[in-house]
Each structure stands twice: as structure tokens, then as C-alpha cells.
N, C-alpha and C positions, 0 to 999 in steps of 0.2 A: 505492499499499498504505499509505500514510504509512508508507514505511521510514524518512524522518527526520522524525520530529516538530520543529518547529522551537523551541517552549520546550523548555528544560536543565532538567530532573527533579531536582531534588537530595533525600537526606534532609533528614526536617525533625525536629528534637529533640522528644522525648515522645510520637513518633508510630510506627508501627509502617512500617515502610522496607521495603519488597519488591524484591529484586532478583534479577532472572530473567535465565536462558539456557538455548538450545537449541544443542543439538551443532552445531558448526560442520559445514556441509556440506560434501565435498570436493568444489572446483569444478569439475573434470574429467570429469563428465558432467552429466543430466538426472535429479531425484528424481521417482521415481516415488510412488505414493499410500503406499505402506507407510512411505517414509522421511516423508515430509511428515506424517503423522499421528504418529507416532513420535517427532519433535521440536515442530520450528515450529510446526503446529497446536497441539498442544495445549501448547503455552507460550504461545501467544497469548491460548487461551482462559482460562486463569490469570491471564495480564496483563491483560485486562479485565474481568476480574471485581473483582479488587483495585481497577482505577485506578475501578470502579464502586460501590466501596468507599468512596471517597474515600481512600487512604491512596498516600503517597507510590510510584510505582513505576517501575522503568525497564525495558524488556525489549532485551535486549543481543543479536545475536546478528551473521554474516557468513560469509565464505566461507572455508575451510580452504585455501590455495594453496599451500605450499611441498612441497616431496618429489620422492621418484621416480618415483611414478605421474604428474606433469604433464609434469615431465622427458619421462620416453618418451612421453606423450602428444602432446607439443609435437613432438617428431619426427618421430610420425608420421601428423602434422595438417601437418608443413612449417610451423611457428610458430614462434616465442619464445614460453618460457613464461610471459611478460609477455603477450603478446598471445591466447595460449589462454587465461591468468586473466581477459581483460578481454571476452572472447567470453563465458568460463561464466557470470563474475560477473552478466554483464550477465541473461543465460536465466535465472538463480536469480532474479535481482531481478523479473523480469518474471512467472516462474509465481507467488512468492509475493505477488505487487501482486494479481493474479488471483483467487487466495483467499481475499485481505483478512488476510493477516498483517499487523499493526502495531507490526511493530517500532518503539523507537524510536531505532535505528540499526542498518542493515545495513551492517555493515562489512567491510574486507577483514584479510589479514595482513602483505602486504608493503607495510608503511607504517612510517617512524621512532619513533611511539611502539612498534611492537610490538619493533623493533629493540633499543630502550633499556632495555623490562622485562626484554625475556628474556635479554638481555647480565648486567642487574643483577641479575636471582634466581639465573643461572648463577654469576656470581664471586661473590656471598653464600654460595651453596652449596662451591665451592669453596677460601674464606677458612675456612669453618666442617668443613675437614676432610670433608667427603661426597660429595667425589668420589674415582676411582680411575681410573689410566691402566694399560690392556692394549695390548701390542701381540698383532694376528693377521696372516693371511693373507687376503690377499683379491685377487682378479684386479683384473690390471692392463693397459692396452691401449699399448702401445708407439706406435702409431702414430697416435692424437693424444695421448697422454703424459697417460691419468688414470685414478685407479684407477676400478674398475665396480660400481655399485651392484648388488645381482642381478639388478633387471629390466633391467639394461643388457646381461644378457650371454642369450644363446640359443643352442639348439643340440639335440642329439638328448637325448630323455630317456632314461637310464639302465634302466627298468620297461617300458616299451611300444614305446621305440623310435618318437616321434612327432617328427618333425624339427622342430620351430618351438616346442619348449617353452621357457617362460622359466628364467630362474636361481632365482626361487623358488617357481616351480608348472608343472606339466605341465598344460596345458588340457584334453588327451584324454583322459587316468586320471583325472586330479585328486590327483596327487601331489605333497606338498609338498616342495622338493627342494633342494639347495646349488647355486650358481653353478658351485663346483669339481667335481659331479658329473657335468653335463652332457656326451656324448659328443661330440666335434669341435665345440667351443664357439667363439662367436662375436661380435663387438663388435657390439651395435645399433647405433653410429653410425656405425661404416667398413666394417664385416664381418671385419675382424682378427682373427687368433686370440689369445686374451689370454693375458700370461701369469701366474705367481702372485708377490708380492710381500708382503713385509710394511709395516702399516701401523699408525699407533698410532691409541686413540679412547678416549674419558671416558667413564666409567660412572658412574651416580647410583648410589651404595651405598644401595639400597633396606632392605636386610640390618639395616646399621646403625639405618635410622628407622624401622623394624616397631614397636618398643615405642610410641613416640610416634604412628605411626599408626593401630593399634589402640585405643589409649588415646582416641583423637580419635573414630576410628568408633563403636566401642561407645555412645560418649556424644553422637554424632549419630543416629545410628540410632535411639537412645529420643528423645530429643527433638524429632526432624524426622519421625518415623514414617515412614521410607521405604518404595518401593513392594518389596515382595516380592522379587522377583526379583534388585532392585537389593544385598537384605541378603544374599540368598543367595549371590548371586556374588563379593561383596566376601569376607565372612567364606569361600568358597574359597580365594580367593586369599590370605588371611593364614594359613590353617589350611596350606596346604602350605610356608610358608615366602616370605617375599621373599627375592628375588637381586638382585645386581648387576643394573644396567639397561644399555645403550652409550646415548649421547645423543649422540654425531658420526656424522656422514657424510660419506665422499670426494663432497661432491656440491659443482654451482656454484649450484643454486638452493634459496635459504635463509637463513637468520638466522646472519653469521660465525663462529666461536668465537673470543672473545677472549682468547687465550694464545697466546702465542710458539711458534712448529714447526705451527700449525693454521691459515694463512694458507690451503688450500688447503679447509679442511672447512666445515660446516654444519651445527646442532643436528639433529638427528633430528627428521625431524614429529611425533609422538608427545610429546618434552620442550615446544616450543614451540607445537604448535596450542591447546592449554588457554588457554598463557597470553594466545590473541585475546581471550578474556573482556573481562580489564583492558586488555589492547592498545586494542580496541575500543572501550571503555568512554573511554579516554583522548581516542579522536579524536571523542567525542561530546563531552565534558567535561571542560575542564582541570583541574574540580576531581575526577577519575575516583578520589581515592583516598578522599575522601567517602563512598563507593560500598563501594571496596573494601578498606579498613584502619579501619574500623568497625565490629566485632565486636559492639560492645553493643546499636548501635542498626540495624543492618541485616540481615537474614534474605535465605537467599542458597538462591534456588529453582536448579535442574537440571535440565533434561528433554533424553531421547537415547532411543535402542533400547539394549537387554542389551548389546549388543557394545562398548559406548563404557564400561562400566562400572566398568573397572579404573583405566580415565585417568581419573577422575572423582571416585572414589574412594576412590584410593589414591596414584596418583602424583603427580597436581596439589595432591592435599591435602599430600602428604610434600614435594613442595617448597616450598609454602608456609611449612610446619613447620620444614624444614631453614632456612631463612632469617632465622629466631627475632623475626620481625618481626610487628605485629598484623593479619593478617591478617582480612579476613570470609571465614570459611568457609563449607564445605557445612550448609545448615538440613535440607534433602527434598531425596532423589533419587529422581526418578520414569524407570524403567525402562521400557519400553513392551517385548513379544513381538515376533511376526512377524504381520503382514498379508501373509495369502497371500490366489493370485487364482485365482478358481476352480478349486478342490481342488489347486492348484499352486502354485508360487510367482513372485513377479515374476523377471523377468529383465532386467537392462538389454541384455547381449551380445545374447540373441536377442528381445529385442523384445516379450518377452509381457508382456502388464498395461497397467495406464493411468499414463502416465505424466505431470508436471506440465504440460507445452506440450501436451497435447492432449485434457486433459478438458475445456477449454472447447469443441471440435469436437463433442459432442456436441449442444452448445446448452443445457445444463442448467446453471442460475445457479451460484454458489457456494456460495450459502446450503447448498443441497441435498446439495454433496459435502461441506461441512463436517456437517453434520449427520449423512450416512450412516456417516462414517469416525468420527465422534465416538461414535454409539452402536455402532460395531464398535471402537473401540479396546480393542488388545488389552492390557488391564491385567493379567490374571492367566493368561494363557494366549493361544498363537497364535489368531488370528480370521479369518474367510475372506471376502474384498471378491468376490461375488456378483451377477449382474446385476437378475437376478430379485427378490432381496430389495432392492434398491437402489429398482427400479422401485416394489416395492411401499413402500417408505420413503415414497417422495415422494406414490405417491399416497391410501394408507391411514395414513399420521400426519402429515404437512406440512400435503396440500391436505383430510383429511377432518377431522383433528380440531383444530389450530393456525388454520387457514387458514379454516375453517368458522366455528368460533368467533367469531372476530373479523369476518369479512365480513358473518355474518348480522344482526349488533346494531349496526355501523357502517351498512348498507342502513336496517334498521328506525328508527334514531332521524334520518337523514335523509329519511326518508320523510314527504310530505307530511301525510298520513293519520295520522302517528305524530306525529315533535316537529319537523318542517322544520330538523334540526340542530342544536337546540339541546337540550341537557342540562334535564331537566323537574326541579320543587323534590322534594328529597326532604334528609330530614334523617339523616346516616350513623352521629348518636348515640342515635337514634328509629327505628331498621327494625323491621319485622312480623317477628315471631317466628319464621316460616318458614324467615327468612335464618341464623338463628344457627347451625344445623350445617353450614351451605355456608361460613360463617366462619371457624368453627373448624376445618376443612377445607383452608382457605387458610392459614392460620397454620401448622396442622399441616406440611404440605406446604411454606412456605417456610423454616420451620426445618430441615426436612430438608434441603433443599436447599443452606444454607447450612454444615450439617454437612459433607455431600458436598464443597463445593467446597473448603473448610477442610484437609480431608484430603485433598485432590487426587485424590477419586474423581471424575474428568471423566463417566467413561460411567456413572455413576449419577447424575450431577448434571441431564444431559439428560433419561434418564430422568425424571425429579423433576419437569422444567422442562414434559415435555410431560403429567405426570399433573395437573400444576395448568392446564394448558388441558383435558381432560376434566374438571377438578372444576366449569369456566367452562361448559361444555357441561351437565354435570348440573346446575347451579344454573339454566342456562334452561329446562331439559324439564322439571327439580321444579314451576317455577310457571307450566309452559306459555305462556310468553311472545310473544302474539302481538298484532294490532289487535283482540283480540277482550278482553284483559284491560284493554288501554288505556281501550278503551271501556268496560267493565263496571264495572274495577277500580282507575281511574285512578293513585289513590296507592299502591295496592298496584306495579302496573306503574311506576311513575315510582322504585321505591325500587329493584326488581329492578333495572331499566335504570342507576339510577344506580351499583350495586354492580357490576354488569358492565362497564359501560365504567370504572370506576377496576380493576377486575380485568385490564381488558384492558392498562391502562398500566403495573403491575404487572408484568405476563406479558413486555411489550416490554421491563423491565429486566431480567426474568428468563432471559429468552433470548439477551439484547443480546452476552454475552461468548462465547456459542455460533454465534448469526445475525444478525450486525451488520446487513447489510444490511434482514434481516425487521424490526429493532427499530425501524429509520431507518424504513422504508415505516409500521408502524404508530403512530409517535409523529406522522408529519405526516399520516395519517388522523384521530387523535385533535386536530390540531393544539397539540402540547403540546410543553416543551425534554427535555433529558435528564433523566431519572429515576435516582437513587443505587439501587442494591438496598437496602432495609431492614437493619439491623442486627439482631444479636438484642434487645436493648435497646429495639429500638422494637419488636418484637412479642411483650416480655412481656404487654403487658396485651391481646393481641389486634389482628391486622388489622382495620383501618377502612379503609372506600372513602373517604376523605379527601380525597387529589388533586384530582379536577378536580371542581369546583363546580358547581351550578345556575347557569343562565341561558349554561354557556363555550359557544361554536360551535363545534362539529369541523367537520373537514376532509371531504370526497368520500371512498368508497370506492374501493377499488382492492383486485385480488385480488394476495395474497400470492403463492399458488404456481397450476400449472396441470399439468394431467393430463398423465402421459408414458403413448403408446401401449405396450401391453404387450407387443408386436411388436417392440418395439426392443429387449430383451434378446437376442435370438437376434443382432439386425444387430450388435450394439453383440458381442457375442462374438465372433462370426466375426470382425469386424475388428480389434478388441485382441486375437488369441489368434495372430498370424504375427510373422513377424517384423518390427520397426520399418522395417528397411532396406527389406523387401519394400513396405511399407505406403507408404512416401515416395515409393517407385516409380510406385507403383499412385496415388497422388495427383497424383505429376508428368505422367502418363501423362493422366488425365482431364484435368488443367489443361491440357494440351498442346491435349488433343482438342478441348474447348471453347474454348480460344483458335484453335483454326485452322479452328473450325465459324463463330465468329464474326465471324474476317476474310474466310470465304467471302461469308458476308451482306453484310459492308460492301464487299465489293469489287461484288456485284451490284448493291447498291444504288447506288455511285458511278457503275458501267456503264449501268445503266437513267437515272440524272439527266442522266449525261453523252449520251445518247442524244437525251432530250428535249429539253436544251440546245441541241442542234443542230439538232432538227427545227424550233423554236423559230427557231434562226438561220435559218434555208433558209428559213420563211415570213419572216422581216423582211427576208431581202433584196430576195423577190419584192415586197414592199409599198415598200422604199425604192426599189428600181430603177425601181419605176412615179411615184413622188415625186420622185428625183432625188437622194436624199441617201444612198447606196448607199454612201461612205467611212467618212463619221461613225457609222453604225448599226455595218457592220461590224467596225470597232475596238474598241465598245464592248460589243458582244455578244461577242467574243472574251476581252477578259477576264469575261466571264461562266463561258464555257464553260471558260476556263483556271482559276477560281477552284474550281469544280462537280470538275472532273478532279482538285483535285491533296488536297482535304478528305478529312479521314478521316471518316464516318459516327461520332458515337458509339454505341457499345452500351447496349440497355435496361437 
């Protein structure tokens, strides 16, 4: 993934420095496509874009590992929380690497830096009088001597009487519950009946912080142009009035609370999870404060799903404000709606939809997935993942438009009947008048692309990029570029080829944030280095095809995309429409059947070889008996027979 780029990127004075985060994925499950496009993929595009503009940019993410859900999942899997987190951190890292998400660091929350920074913020809030202590009643297990978080209590739902309801919710009827409401409650750890006891907890005084949070949010929304859903959700929270919110829990797995009397308590995960951004940056570089405590020189962009908005727009900024330190505050908040699956919802529990670790099972390259997800990014409302439109995006857009544009010209230039791979002589400052409207179109589309990306309109940006490829196809068609034009009007043909080759190079840069492998392939075919995206100033006089000069020798043509059979839509819809466990069972059964069949083939081959060797031995005995060398040959042949019978023949 380039999950850990080696060179440490730091802000530079006088430059536009961009700090990017995507919501820390919770560690205890596999992300689905909606999770991926909603945060990590969107942030990756914006990070690649800013780096391709030459700006100092760092992209930070990692797994959110503390909390009740981790403890309960570890209990279910029969492992420690640490072991569970290590397992799922690797699963997440592998998924994002396959999707070519280029983090500068993909870290974790259980680190020394996370503990130190979280506790430091907490103690500063405590010192400023922004924390309050309250006593409440909570289930307690006398058998193992601990207070029980809501998910550690199970029992009968008081509404539908389902016997395995959790203390926070009934999975059967969907009712939100309190663990004390359960009928015949039992401890998830040991099955004992819990009792109720009083326990004290610390609360963050958001009500006291509200005026300052409102002032910050209003300013940031205006200057940073937040996404619409981020604005609406934040304003709704502030309008209903902020209340004190508990920030400690009776758990073992988490950041310890650094106060006397809180020895068996940790921070509630929602309080310390967002602190993971600076703490993971601190794992990236010891000079992390240059990113996180320099609001005058660093702009913070955060990407997430809309359900995470309050934590990033209200609670984390409130904690930063409460410390009264000079923190880098949120500049732009990009929140997405939901990506649904075939007119339904992705479901981790029921295994419906495509999850990050099985997208590769289709054999479709990551760039095709990236293109389709970003083209359907749920920016202003919910969008749908549909297999037919997925295939159509590959065949009718990537292949027919972008792939065709690049391939036809590189093949033409490489043709011995044309230029044998050498860019012909042309003057970018003295082009035929017929090219003027096309150059103007390229200029305007590139300016539009810059406006789209600067405003984090990623969906519009990828559509504009494709329009640029279409403009290239239009230029070729308008001039009827072929061997006939090369033969009859060589100067016009050379100008068109030189212009289009340079436009392909520009298109590689424009698509780079979205389709990195495709950009790399185009550069290889052109035999050129990475190209920075042109700036607004570069485009003022109009775009000119001046990157690649006459005489440059390009590389060989390669196909960027391949056609997907339309029949795959029904096949994939059926395969990814059922239960994940059932799919895995089916895969295991198919693998076992294949292994059994292969073993039978190997056994038959080995038996045949053994028979052949025995026959040969018998023939040898007869021969050697006649010549008087029986004993020596018998020993040699026996070794050969033993060797054949013991070797497992390799499968083809």
C-alpha cells in the first residue's frame, strides 16, 4: 500500500500544508465497499491530488482498537484483545494495500504515544474545570469481580422475549435496551447473574464548551466549505443543546484514567479514538506537533461517514478547545451518505455485499473498483452498488473511452508505417488553427477539474477527468488521424500526434489520484516520469502540448483495461448475495473437493509409476540372471522403486 512511506513529510513555511485523516476503522471486522469509499479511499484521492500539486501533504489513518466491542469479540473468538486486534489490523492493512490506499502511516491506537497524548488532554481538561464526576448504577459480576459494560450483559429482551438480547440492543426486534432492563440477565464472561452497584464516572462538560464549539464550527464551515451533510448534522447537534457526556468506562482494555480512584477504569473509546489522529502521527514522526499544533500553516481535512460527524465536528474540537492550546483545528469535513448494495444494505452480520477482502476474488483490478466506487461516491445522498452498472463502467467508460484513447495513439506512433515509436517534429507554439478549439476545451476542463478537487467534489472530479479523455477522442476523430493523414498531410498529422501524446500525458496526471496503476501504466508506455498536475497559474495562458518533445521515443503499447463478460453480473450477484459464512463454507467445500480429486490423480499416477518400475525390475532380474549380476542390480532397482512409490507427483 505504501502504508508506511519512509521519508518523513513535514510542513514547510510559506507553503500550503495539508493534513489528511480518514475515520479510524474499528478493528473487529472486515470493511465493506461502503466503508472503503466513505473514508479511506476518498481521503487517498485527496492526498494523492495534493501531493501531485507539489504540496507538503501527510495522510494519517489506523485501526481504532479499544472499547467494549473489542473485548466482547475477543471473548467470542477465545483470544485476548491484543491478539484479536493484531489479527484484524493485518486484515485491514491487507485490504487497503490491495485497493492501493497510500497512507503515510497506517497505525494503531494501543501505543505509548496514544496513551500519553490522551491522558495529557484529559488532565488539561480536568485542570480547566471541564470535567465532572457522577455516580450511577451499573451491573456488577460478583463471580469475577468486575463492573459490566452493556455488551457484557445478555438476557431475555423485555419487549420480544428473545433470549439472547445484548445489554445495549436486541438483535431480533432491534430495540435499544439498558442492561438493567433485561429479564434473567447473565454475565457474558462466566454466566453468573449480575447485581447492581454504584460506580463513579467522569463526564466531559460539553454544555460549558458549547459557545466556543459553536464559534469554531461556524467559522470552519464557512472557510472550509464542509460537505452539506456534515453541516446539517453538526448544526442539529448544536441546536438541540450539548450535554455532559461520560468519557470513562469500567473496562480493562483501553487507556487508563490517570486519576486516583479510577484504577480499574479506562477512557470511553469515543473520547480517545479521535486522539488517535495526533497519536498515530506521533508514531510517524517525533515532530508531530508541527502538523497538529500549527493552525496558521496547516489545513486539516477529515474524511468519514455521516454517522461519525458529531465526534469530529463537536466532541474532538471541543476537547482541543478546552485544553486552550494552539491546536490545528478542522478546516474541511467531508462526510458521505450510505453506499447501498443492490437496492438493499451491506450487512457484515449477514454477509450481504462485497467486503474488502473478497473484491479481489472477482479478478477485476483495483483501479476498476476505485473508478466505480468514486464515480458513485455518496456525496449528496445515498447511492447504489449494482453489478450491471459496475460492468458497464468498465466496458463502456474505462475501456471504450480512456483505454481506447490511449491505446490507439500509442499503437499508431509505434507503427513502422507511421513513426516507429518516435514523436514527430511539431511546434507546440505554432499549431494548425484546427487545434485551437480543442486546446481551449482541454484548458477549460482542466480548470474545472482543479475547481472540483479543491472543493473536495471527488465525484465531479472523476467525471471531469473522463470528459478530458473524451475530448482527446474528439480531437482524433475531428482530424481523422490515420495512416492516410500521415501520408497526405504529414505536418498536420505530426501536430495532431504531438498534441494528443501530450494530452495523454496530462490525462495520466489528472487520473493519477483516482487510478494510480493506470497512471503508472500510461507513463511506462510513454516512457516519461511522474507529471505534476498543472496549477491554475500554469493554465492562465491556455494549455499547450509542450511536455513531450519531438524526437522522444515512447514505449510499447499495453492494454489498460479488458472487457468483462456481461454474464458475470448475475453470477456475482448470486455469489455475493448470501451469507458470508455460507460463502466461506462453499469455498472450503470446493477447495476440499478439488484437493481430493487432485490427490486421487496423484495416487493413480504414483500407482502407475510403481507398476511400471516393478515391470522394469522384473525385466532387469531376467536379464541380470542370465549375465550373473542379479544381486547388485536387484538392490539398485529396489531403490528406484522405493523412490517412485514415495514421491508425491506435483499437480499441474
